[in-house]
DOLO-51136 format. One record per residue (C-alpha): residue in one letter; x, y, z. Coordinates in steps of 0.1 Angstrom, whole numbers, padded with zeros to 4 digits, always signed. Last residue first. Layout:
BEGIN
AXYZ;...
This chain:
BEGIN
X+2505+1251+2481;X+2501+1283+2462;X+2485+1267+2433;X+2461+1250+2455;X+2452+1284+2469;X+2445+1298+2434;X+2422+1268+2426;X+2403+1272+2457;X+2399+1309+2455;X+2361+1310+2447;X+2353+1280+2468;X+2374+1291+2498;X+2359+1327+2494;X+2324+1311+2497;X+2334+1289+2526;X+2346+1320+2545;X+2316+1339+2536;X+2294+1311+2550;X+2314+1306+2581;X+2311+1342+2590;X+2274+1340+2584;X+2270+1312+2610;X+2265+1332+2642;X+2241+1355+2625;X+2214+1329+2622;X+2193+1321+2591;X+2222+1308+2570;X+2226+1313+2533;X+2231+1278+2519;X+2262+1269+2500;X+2260+1242+2473;X+2278+1209+2466;X+2258+1189+2492;X+2241+1165+2467;X+2205+1165+2456;X+2208+1202+2445;X+2235+1190+2422;X+2213+1164+2406;X+2185+1189+2400;X+2210+1213+2385;X+2222+1184+2363;X+2186+1176+2350;X+2177+1210+2342;X+2150+1197+2317;X+2130+1187+2348;X+2123+1222+2357;X+2135+1230+2394;X+2107+1232+2420;X+2111+1195+2424;X+2145+1202+2438;X+2129+1219+2467;X+2145+1252+2476;X+2152+1264+2511;X+2161+1301+2508;X+2191+1322+2497;X+2205+1290+2480;X+2241+1297+2467;X+2253+1276+2439;X+2289+1278+2427;X+2295+1267+2390;X+2322+1241+2381;X+2357+1247+2375;X+2378+1219+2357;X+2391+1241+2330;X+2354+1244+2318;X+2332+1218+2336;X+2303+1199+2322;X+2280+1219+2345;X+2298+1250+2329;X+2289+1252+2292;X+2255+1237+2283;X+2238+1240+2317;X+2256+1273+2322;X+2240+1286+2291;X+2206+1273+2304;X+2211+1289+2338;X+2220+1322+2322;X+2188+1318+2301;X+2168+1309+2332;X+2180+1339+2350;X+2168+1359+2321;X+2133+1344+2323;X+2129+1348+2361;X+2106+1324+2378;X+2133+1300+2389;X+2155+1329+2402;X+2126+1344+2422;X+2120+1312+2440;X+2156+1314+2450;X+2190+1304+2436;X+2221+1329+2436;X+2242+1312+2409;X+2278+1321+2411;X+2299+1315+2379;X+2337+1311+2380;X+2368+1325+2362;X+2347+1352+2345;X+2355+1364+2310;X+2338+1335+2292;X+2307+1339+2313;X+2305+1375+2309;X+2308+1373+2272;X+2281+1347+2269;X+2257+1366+2291;X+2265+1398+2270;X+2259+1381+2238;X+2226+1368+2251;X+2216+1403+2260;X+2224+1416+2224;X+2247+1445+2228;X+2235+1482+2228;X+2248+1488+2265;X+2277+1466+2276;X+2270+1443+2306;X+2291+1454+2337;X+2268+1475+2360;X+2234+1459+2360;X+2246+1425+2348;X+2270+1420+2375;X+2306+1407+2371;X+2325+1403+2404;X+2361+1414+2412;X+2376+1402+2442;X+2399+1420+2467;X+2431+1406+2474;X+2434+1381+2503;X+2452+1393+2535;X+2420+1416+2544;X+2396+1387+2538;X+2416+1365+2561;X+2418+1393+2588;X+2381+1401+2588;X+2381+1431+2612;X+2388+1454+2583;X+2356+1444+2564;X+2362+1430+2528;X+2353+1454+2499;X+2350+1433+2466;X+2337+1399+2483;X+2318+1412+2513;X+2306+1443+2497;X+2294+1425+2466;X+2276+1396+2484;X+2257+1415+2513;X+2242+1448+2502;X+2244+1445+2464;X+2236+1409+2461;X+2211+1408+2488;X+2192+1437+2475;X+2193+1424+2439;X+2173+1393+2449;X+2141+1407+2430;X+2164+1414+2401;X+2171+1377+2399;X+2206+1364+2402;X+2236+1353+2381;X+2269+1364+2394;X+2300+1361+2370;X+2330+1354+2391;X+2367+1364+2394;X+2364+1388+2366;X+2385+1399+2336;X+2398+1365+2328;X+2428+1365+2304;X+2423+1368+2267;X+2448+1395+2259;X+2445+1423+2236;X+2468+1425+2206;X+2442+1439+2181;X+2444+1406+2162;X+2437+1386+2195;X+2407+1410+2205;X+2393+1407+2170;X+2394+1369+2172;X+2378+1370+2207;X+2349+1391+2193;X+2344+1366+2163;X+2345+1337+2186;X+2319+1354+2210;X+2296+1360+2182;X+2298+1324+2171;X+2292+1312+2206;X+2263+1335+2209;X+2247+1321+2178;X+2254+1286+2188;X+2242+1290+2222;X+2209+1306+2211;X+2204+1275+2187;X+2212+1250+2214;X+2188+1268+2238;X+2160+1267+2213;X+2167+1231+2204;X+2169+1220+2240;X+2137+1238+2249;X+2120+1223+2219;X+2130+1188+2231;X+2115+1195+2266;X+2107+1157+2269;X+2069+1164+2271;X+2073+1190+2243;X+2090+1164+2222;X+2061+1138+2229;X+2034+1162+2223;X+2050+1172+2189;X+2054+1137+2179;X+2019+1129+2188;X+2007+1159+2169;X+2028+1151+2138;X+2014+1116+2139;X+1980+1129+2141;X+1987+1152+2112;X+2004+1125+2092;X+1976+1102+2097;X+1950+1128+2086;X+1971+1137+2056;X+1975+1101+2047;X+1937+1098+2048;X+1932+1127+2027;X+1958+1115+2002;X+1941+1080+2002;X+1907+1094+1998;X+1916+1118+1970;X+1937+1092+1952;X+1909+1067+1952;X+1916+1042+1922;X+1954+1048+1918;X+1961+1052+1954;X+1941+1020+1963;X+1965+1000+1940;X+1947+0978+1914;X+1939+0942+1920;X+1929+0924+1886;X+1914+0890+1890;X+1879+0896+1873;X+1897+0917+1846;X+1916+0886+1836;X+1954+0895+1829;X+1968+0895+1793;X+1982+0930+1797;X+1983+0940+1833;X+2017+0956+1832;X+2011+0971+1799;X+1981+0993+1810;X+1963+0981+1790;X+1950+0950+1771;X+1931+0935+1801;X+1911+0904+1794;X+1873+0900+1796;X+1862+0866+1778;X+1873+0846+1811;X+1843+0863+1828;X+1819+0844+1805;X+1791+0860+1784;X+1757+0872+1794;X+1765+0902+1815;X+1734+0915+1832;X+1719+0951+1831;X+1688+0955+1853;X+1699+0988+1869;X+1737+0989+1871;X+1750+0959+1890;X+1779+0951+1867;X+1789+0921+1889;X+1809+0942+1914;X+1841+0928+1898;X+1830+0945+1865;X+1822+0977+1880;X+1854+0981+1900;X+1875+0970+1870;X+1859+0996+1847;X+1861+1024+1873;X+1896+1016+1883;X+1909+1015+1847;X+1916+0982+1829;X+1917+0994+1792;X+1899+0966+1776;X+1909+0954+1742;X+1876+0935+1734;X+1871+0898+1737;X+1840+0901+1758;X+1813+0928+1756;X+1780+0909+1758;X+1754+0929+1776;X+1719+0921+1788;X+1690+0944+1800;X+1693+0978+1781;X+1662+0998+1784;X+1677+1028+1800;X+1708+1029+1777;X+1724+1060+1790;X+1727+1043+1824;X+1752+1018+1808;X+1775+1047+1799;X+1773+1064+1833;X+1780+1030+1852;X+1812+1024+1833;X+1826+1010+1801;X+1860+1001+1788;X+1880+0996+1754;X+1848+0990+1735;X+1841+0982+1699;X+1804+0981+1700;X+1778+0960+1681;X+1744+0972+1691;X+1713+0948+1687;X+1683+0970+1681;X+1648+0973+1696;X+1626+1004+1689;X+1595+1016+1709;X+1614+1046+1724;X+1642+1063+1703;X+1677+1056+1714;X+1701+1080+1733;X+1736+1081+1721;X+1766+1081+1747;X+1786+1051+1733;X+1787+1064+1697;X+1769+1039+1674;X+1776+1005+1661;X+1745+0990+1644;X+1737+0954+1639;X+1704+0941+1623;X+1690+0970+1603;X+1660+0963+1584;X+1644+0997+1589;X+1675+1017+1583;X+1681+1043+1610;X+1669+1078+1603;X+1642+1072+1629;X+1666+1094+1650;X+1695+1083+1672;X+1709+1109+1697;X+1743+1125+1703;X+1761+1120+1671;X+1796+1133+1672;X+1812+1103+1656;X+1832+1076+1670;X+1808+1047+1661;X+1785+1051+1630;X+1788+1014+1619;X+1758+1000+1600;X+1751+0964+1593;X+1719+0952+1576;X+1715+0974+1544;X+1694+0956+1519;X+1667+0982+1519;X+1690+1010+1507;X+1692+1039+1530;X+1672+1070+1521;X+1672+1089+1553;X+1646+1105+1575;X+1645+1127+1606;X+1682+1138+1600;X+1710+1124+1623;X+1734+1149+1640;X+1771+1156+1644;X+1787+1136+1616;X+1825+1145+1613;X+1838+1109+1605;X+1852+1082+1626;X+1826+1056+1616;X+1810+1057+1583;X+1810+1017+1578;X+1783+1002+1555;X+1775+0966+1553;X+1746+0951+1532;X+1747+0969+1500;X+1728+0950+1473;X+1705+0979+1462;X+1732+1005+1460;X+1706+1031+1451;X+1705+1047+1484;X+1742+1050+1488;X+1745+1087+1477;X+1712+1096+1496;X+1725+1080+1528;X+1758+1098+1526;X+1741+1133+1520;X+1718+1126+1550;X+1747+1119+1572;X+1763+1152+1563;X+1799+1158+1577;X+1824+1136+1559;X+1860+1142+1563;X+1874+1107+1562;X+1880+1080+1588;X+1854+1055+1577;X+1844+1051+1540;X+1839+1013+1542;X+1815+0999+1516;X+1805+0963+1514;X+1779+0947+1491;X+1786+0965+1459;X+1770+0946+1429;X+1752+0977+1414;X+1784+0997+1415;X+1771+1020+1386;X+1767+1049+1409;X+1736+1070+1405;X+1737+1088+1439;X+1759+1118+1428;X+1782+1095+1408;X+1795+1077+1437;X+1830+1091+1435;X+1817+1126+1426;X+1793+1126+1455;X+1821+1114+1477;X+1841+1144+1465;X+1815+1168+1476;X+1808+1152+1510;X+1845+1150+1517;X+1870+1121+1511;X+1905+1127+1525;X+1915+1090+1533;X+1914+1068+1562;X+1890+1044+1549;X+1884+1038+1510;X+1874+1002+1513;X+1853+0988+1484;X+1840+0951+1483;X+1817+0939+1456;X+1833+0953+1425;X+1827+0935+1392;X+1817+0966+1372;X+1845+0987+1384;X+1850+1004+1351;X+1820+1027+1355;X+1835+1038+1389;X+1864+1053+1369;X+1839+1074+1351;X+1828+1089+1384;X+1863+1100+1393;X+1877+1087+1425;X+1882+1116+1448;X+1904+1126+1479;X+1927+1097+1481;X+1955+1104+1507;X+1966+1068+1508;X+1955+1058+1542;X+1935+1029+1528;X+1930+1017+1492;X+1910+0986+1494;X+1896+0969+1463;X+1877+0936+1463;X+1859+0922+1432;X+1889+0928+1410;X+1888+0930+1372;X+1879+0966+1360;X+1902+0982+1384;X+1935+0974+1366;X+1925+0994+1333;X+1916+1023+1357;X+1951+1027+1367;X+1958+1060+1348;X+1928+1076+1366;X+1935+1065+1402;X+1952+1098+1413;X+1975+1113+1387;X+2001+1124+1411;X+2015+1158+1405;X+2004+1174+1438;X+2015+1142+1455;X+2052+1145+1448;X+2066+1121+1472;X+2036+1098+1475;X+2034+1080+1507;X+2009+1052+1508;X+1998+1034+1539;X+1977+1007+1525;X+1969+0991+1492;X+1950+0959+1487;X+1938+0946+1452;X+1917+0915+1451;X+1904+0894+1423;X+1932+0897+1397;X+1927+0869+1371;X+1919+0894+1342;X+1954+0908+1344;X+1962+0915+1308;X+1986+0940+1296;X+1978+0966+1271;X+1974+0993+1297;X+2010+0989+1307;X+2022+1022+1290;X+1994+1040+1307;X+2012+1039+1341;X+2014+1075+1348;X+2012+1076+1387;X+2033+1107+1391;X+2065+1091+1404;X+2085+1080+1434;X+2057+1062+1453;X+2066+1051+1489;X+2048+1020+1498;X+2039+1009+1535;X+2016+0979+1525;X+2012+0967+1489;X+1988+0936+1481;X+1982+0917+1451;X+1957+0887+1450;X+1945+0869+1419;X+1977+0867+1399;X+1969+0843+1369;X+2000+0854+1349;X+1989+0870+1316;X+2012+0900+1320;X+2031+0896+1351;X+2064+0909+1338;X+2046+0937+1321;X+2028+0948+1352;X+2061+0949+1370;X+2078+0969+1342;X+2050+0995+1344;X+2055+0997+1381;X+2092+1000+1378;X+2088+1028+1353;X+2067+1047+1376;X+2089+1042+1407;X+2084+1021+1438;X+2099+1020+1473;X+2084+0991+1493;X+2079+0985+1530;X+2056+0955+1526;X+2049+0938+1493;X+2024+0910+1487;X+2019+0884+1459;X+1993+0857+1458;X+1988+0837+1425;X+2022+0825+1417;X+2026+0815+1380;X+2060+0798+1384;X+2070+0818+1355;X+2059+0849+1374;X+2080+0839+1403;X+2110+0834+1380;X+2103+0869+1366;X+2103+0886+1399;X+2143+0893+1398;X+2135+0914+1366;X+2120+0941+1389;X+2154+0951+1400;X+2164+0956+1365;X+2136+0980+1356;X+2145+1006+1382;X+2130+1020+1415;X+2121+0987+1430;X+2137+0990+1464;X+2124+0962+1485;X+2121+0959+1523;X+2096+0930+1524;X+2084+0904+1500;X+2053+0884+1510;X+2045+0852+1489;X+2013+0833+1491;X+2018+0797+1482;X+1992+0782+1458;X+2011+0787+1426;X+2045+0779+1440;X+2076+0802+1444;X+2099+0791+1473;X+2130+0778+1453;X+2127+0801+1423;X+2126+0833+1449;X+2160+0821+1463;X+2175+0818+1428;X+2161+0852+1417;X+2175+0870+1448;X+2209+0854+1450;X+2215+0858+1412;X+2204+0894+1412;X+2230+0904+1438;X+2233+0940+1445;X+2200+0957+1450;X+2176+0928+1450;X+2200+0909+1471;X+2203+0937+1496;X+2167+0944+1504;X+2156+0907+1505;X+2132+0902+1534;X+2113+0871+1526;X+2079+0859+1540;X+2067+0825+1527;X+2031+0810+1532;X+2016+0774+1533;X+2047+0755+1520;X+2040+0720+1508;X+2068+0714+1505;X+2101+0725+1521;X+2130+0710+1500;X+2134+0740+1479;X+2147+0762+1506;X+2185+0754+1502;X+2178+0741+1467;X+2203+0766+1449;X+2229+0776+1473;X+2228+0812+1485;X+2256+0836+1493;X+2256+0871+1501;X+2225+0876+1523;X+2223+0912+1537;X+2186+0917+1537;X+2180+0880+1546;X+2151+0878+1570;X+2135+0845+1564;X+2099+0837+1574;X+2084+0803+1566;X+2048+0797+1572;X+2025+0765+1573;X+2056+0743+1568;X+2065+0711+1551;X+2094+0685+1554;X+2117+0701+1577;X+2146+0675+1584;X+2172+0692+1565;X+2169+0730+1567;X+2205+0737+1562;X+2209+0710+1538;X+2217+0732+1508;X+2234+0763+1520;X+2223+0798+1533;X+2250+0824+1539;X+2253+0860+1551;X+2229+0864+1580;X+2241+0894+1602;X+2211+0915+1597;X+2186+0889+1607;X+2177+0853+1599;X+2150+0828+1611;X+2113+0823+1614;X+2099+0788+1612;X+2062+0779+1616;X+2050+0743+1611;X+2076+0722+1630;X+2064+0687+1636;X+2094+0669+1623;X+2119+0691+1643;X+2147+0664+1645;X+2166+0679+1616;X+2163+0715+1627;X+2199+0725+1636;X+2216+0710+1605;X+2250+0697+1616;X+2263+0725+1609;X+2255+0761+1614;X+2226+0782+1604;X+2248+0809+1592;X+2257+0845+1601;X+2244+0845+1636;X+2237+0879+1652;X+2202+0872+1662;X+2171+0891+1647;X+2148+0862+1640;X+2150+0829+1657;X+2113+0821+1661;X+2102+0784+1663;X+2066+0773+1662;X+2055+0736+1662;X+2078+0719+1687;X+2066+0685+1696;X+2100+0668+1688;X+2119+0692+1711;X+2144+0669+1723;X+2174+0675+1700;X+2164+0712+1696;X+2191+0727+1717;X+2215+0701+1705;X+2214+0717+1670;X+2234+0746+1684;X+2229+0780+1666;X+2256+0806+1668;X+2260+0843+1676;X+2230+0844+1698;X+2227+0880+1711;X+2188+0883+1714;X+2160+0896+1693;X+2142+0863+1687;X+2144+0833+1709;X+2107+0823+1707;X+2098+0787+1714;X+2061+0773+1708;X+2053+0736+1710;X+2072+0725+1741;X+2058+0691+1754;X+2092+0675+1758;X+2107+0705+1775;X+2132+0686+1797;X+2159+0687+1770;X+2157+0726+1766;X+2188+0736+1786;X+2208+0706+1774;X+2232+0725+1750;X+2233+0754+1776;X+2223+0786+1762;X+2246+0816+1759;X+2241+0851+1744;X+2207+0861+1756;X+2205+0898+1760;X+2166+0898+1762;X+2141+0907+1735;X+2123+0873+1731;X+2126+0845+1756;X+2090+0833+1751;X+2084+0797+1761;X+2051+0778+1753;X+2040+0743+1760;X+2057+0738+1794;X+2045+0706+1811;X+2081+0693+1816;X+2091+0725+1835;X+2112+0711+1862;X+2147+0712+1845;X+2140+0747+1831;X+2168+0767+1848;X+2191+0736+1856;X+2210+0733+1823;X+2215+0771+1822;X+2199+0798+1802;X+2222+0828+1800;X+2219+0866+1794;X+2185+0876+1807;X+2180+0913+1807;X+2142+0913+1803;X+2118+0921+1774;X+2104+0887+1770;X+2101+0861+1799;X+2068+0848+1790;X+2062+0813+1804;X+2032+0792+1792;X+2019+0758+1807;X+2033+0764+1842;X+2026+0736+1866;X+2062+0736+1879;X+2055+0770+1894;X+2081+0797+1886;X+2118+0802+1896;X+2133+0830+1875;X+2155+0827+1843;X+2183+0851+1848;X+2189+0891+1846;X+2152+0898+1853;X+2142+0934+1849;X+2104+0924+1852;X+2093+0935+1816;X+2079+0901+1809;X+2072+0876+1837;X+2037+0866+1823;X+2030+0831+1836;X+2000+0813+1820;X+1991+0787+1845;X+1954+0788+1836;X+1946+0803+1868;X+1968+0831+1861;X+2006+0834+1868;X+2027+0864+1879;X+2044+0845+1907;X+2080+0851+1896;X+2110+0840+1917;X+2146+0853+1916;X+2174+0829+1910;X+2204+0824+1934;X+2234+0814+1912;X+2248+0780+1900;X+2277+0786+1877;X+2271+0772+1842;X+2293+0746+1826;X+2309+0755+1794;X+2326+0725+1776;X+2362+0724+1767;X+2372+0702+1793;X+2359+0726+1820;X+2349+0762+1814;X+2333+0783+1840;X+2304+0807+1832;X+2285+0834+1848;X+2312+0859+1861;X+2332+0856+1828;X+2301+0856+1806;X+2290+0890+1820;X+2326+0903+1817;X+2327+0895+1780;X+2291+0911+1774;
């Protein structure tokens, strides 16, 4: 972090001035000027349109907000900088944002708060400063100009102190959230100035464990009868920890909730004793770990007649096999009208317990372990005393028989809403005994394939699995919870004419987006709500985008076609490239290069063995003769005798020493690779003679020899180029174009042509000997 700031800031007269850097741009804005630049890997505030009303920069790597970053965004109403690495904010960075109503700076690295940040934000209504490493709110008070603030969230693991006056200027709030799990010092009255207070959320793990004075004093400042209180991260496993709640009980609060709570039996009993007679109307517990067996009978003498709603969700019982279920808390269930026990591993509620629920109108036992048998016990085998029950939610259990369920609720004559979704129903019976009052039935996410007349006669809204078939002659209004739909789903409802599916959490797949953007033209189905009601919830990169404006990559939507087209293009490109390479003889060059390298490698190995064995590396031959077998007669009858066995009447030839020629017929080593022999012959010969003719051009082995010469000799080895002898007139156009140097040599006069007349034969042999002994004669001179 130090090095980041070092490169980003320069300090002048004690105040940080931000170094100007090039800023990236972000164009992810919709038609309403809501710009979503989250998860974009940004390291600084990007350039966006000046018309932006909302700017989401969360989940990036932004470290600094400079004075210039937001200067042109006077229309901005919401700014989200959550979850960055923000450590420095210029004191005037937010001054242009006069219209800003929502500012989120949570989950950053702000070690101190500067009151100048908020000096001009008089329109601000929501401010989130949670989970930053500041230990106090600072001085002067940071929020004294925020007269319109209605929701304030601050604190984090580093917050250690709250003083009176820290929240000066804030008169009333709809919601106050304080994360103070490690708070050590609290001045009485620090939060007491906020009134009215709509709801308060406090995280007080540390104070409840080690500092009762801080915990009770802080609770006393925010406890009001009409203010719902939510307490998080508490460990109420012994009696003393519960005593901190006495101040809230004395203030006669009515709404109390716990989140992430550890609870023992004795603490539960003590809690009920502390709130004995208190007009508590709502009690909620979410994410609770029970360290006991549920024996709370010691508190059955306490009075809790005011309780109207009990909400319990996500319960973990450490010793579940010893837990007494709901039997021991029956004295609490006789008062409330609403009871929710969700995801608590409840498998039965005894029938006699149901007799205590005389006031119950709403019962939610979803996400538990109820079966057809235990549901029968819970509802007293169809003779349940819950005569006033209006809403029953038993979704997410292990129920399998819809006829059993309908029979058990048949006498609940005031039941209007029934949710049996996410159960194991596989079929519907022909007839069911639903109560006549039932208006809303949810059977979605079951295995039911078709609907029978079992549906209640007075049903108004039914949520069913997306693929069910409906009986003819009936009309229903279906209420789906959809994430997507396609042509196959819509065709299932052959009589469907209109569809309203907006404001669902849509997964924007290719099929769904394509169907929607085509106007949902499947049969006679028409969408009757607005396009703006269809918003993507997934995937994450499209979250918040209008379905009508989503553009998905072709490779995602049509992978087979894209891959096929790519393969065709690649095949055509390969064919075109192959044709081009063939035309420029690239394959020949590669083949010859490979053969040359292999032969060269073998030659080096052989020469290395010769050197280690003490053999010399001198030339063994005066010339290597490359010729076609069809021209062997001329070579053997004219060339070899003339050079190796000069005639006695040729004085110049007699004076010169006889020459030694290398011929493949007599001098190549049997059993060796032919290319190795060619390479060896060229290396052991001082010169190379090519006997050119139409036969030579057509000979494959001659072409190999010419190819190697093309690589080795035409560039010159020790300054000695090859010698060309034309036995017959040869047009350079007959030479393959890849032998560019040979064609060039034939265009010059650097070759010997076998004469047609006897009078010039002598001059030919003399010129040939001169060419072969040129270097030797130069040495003598």
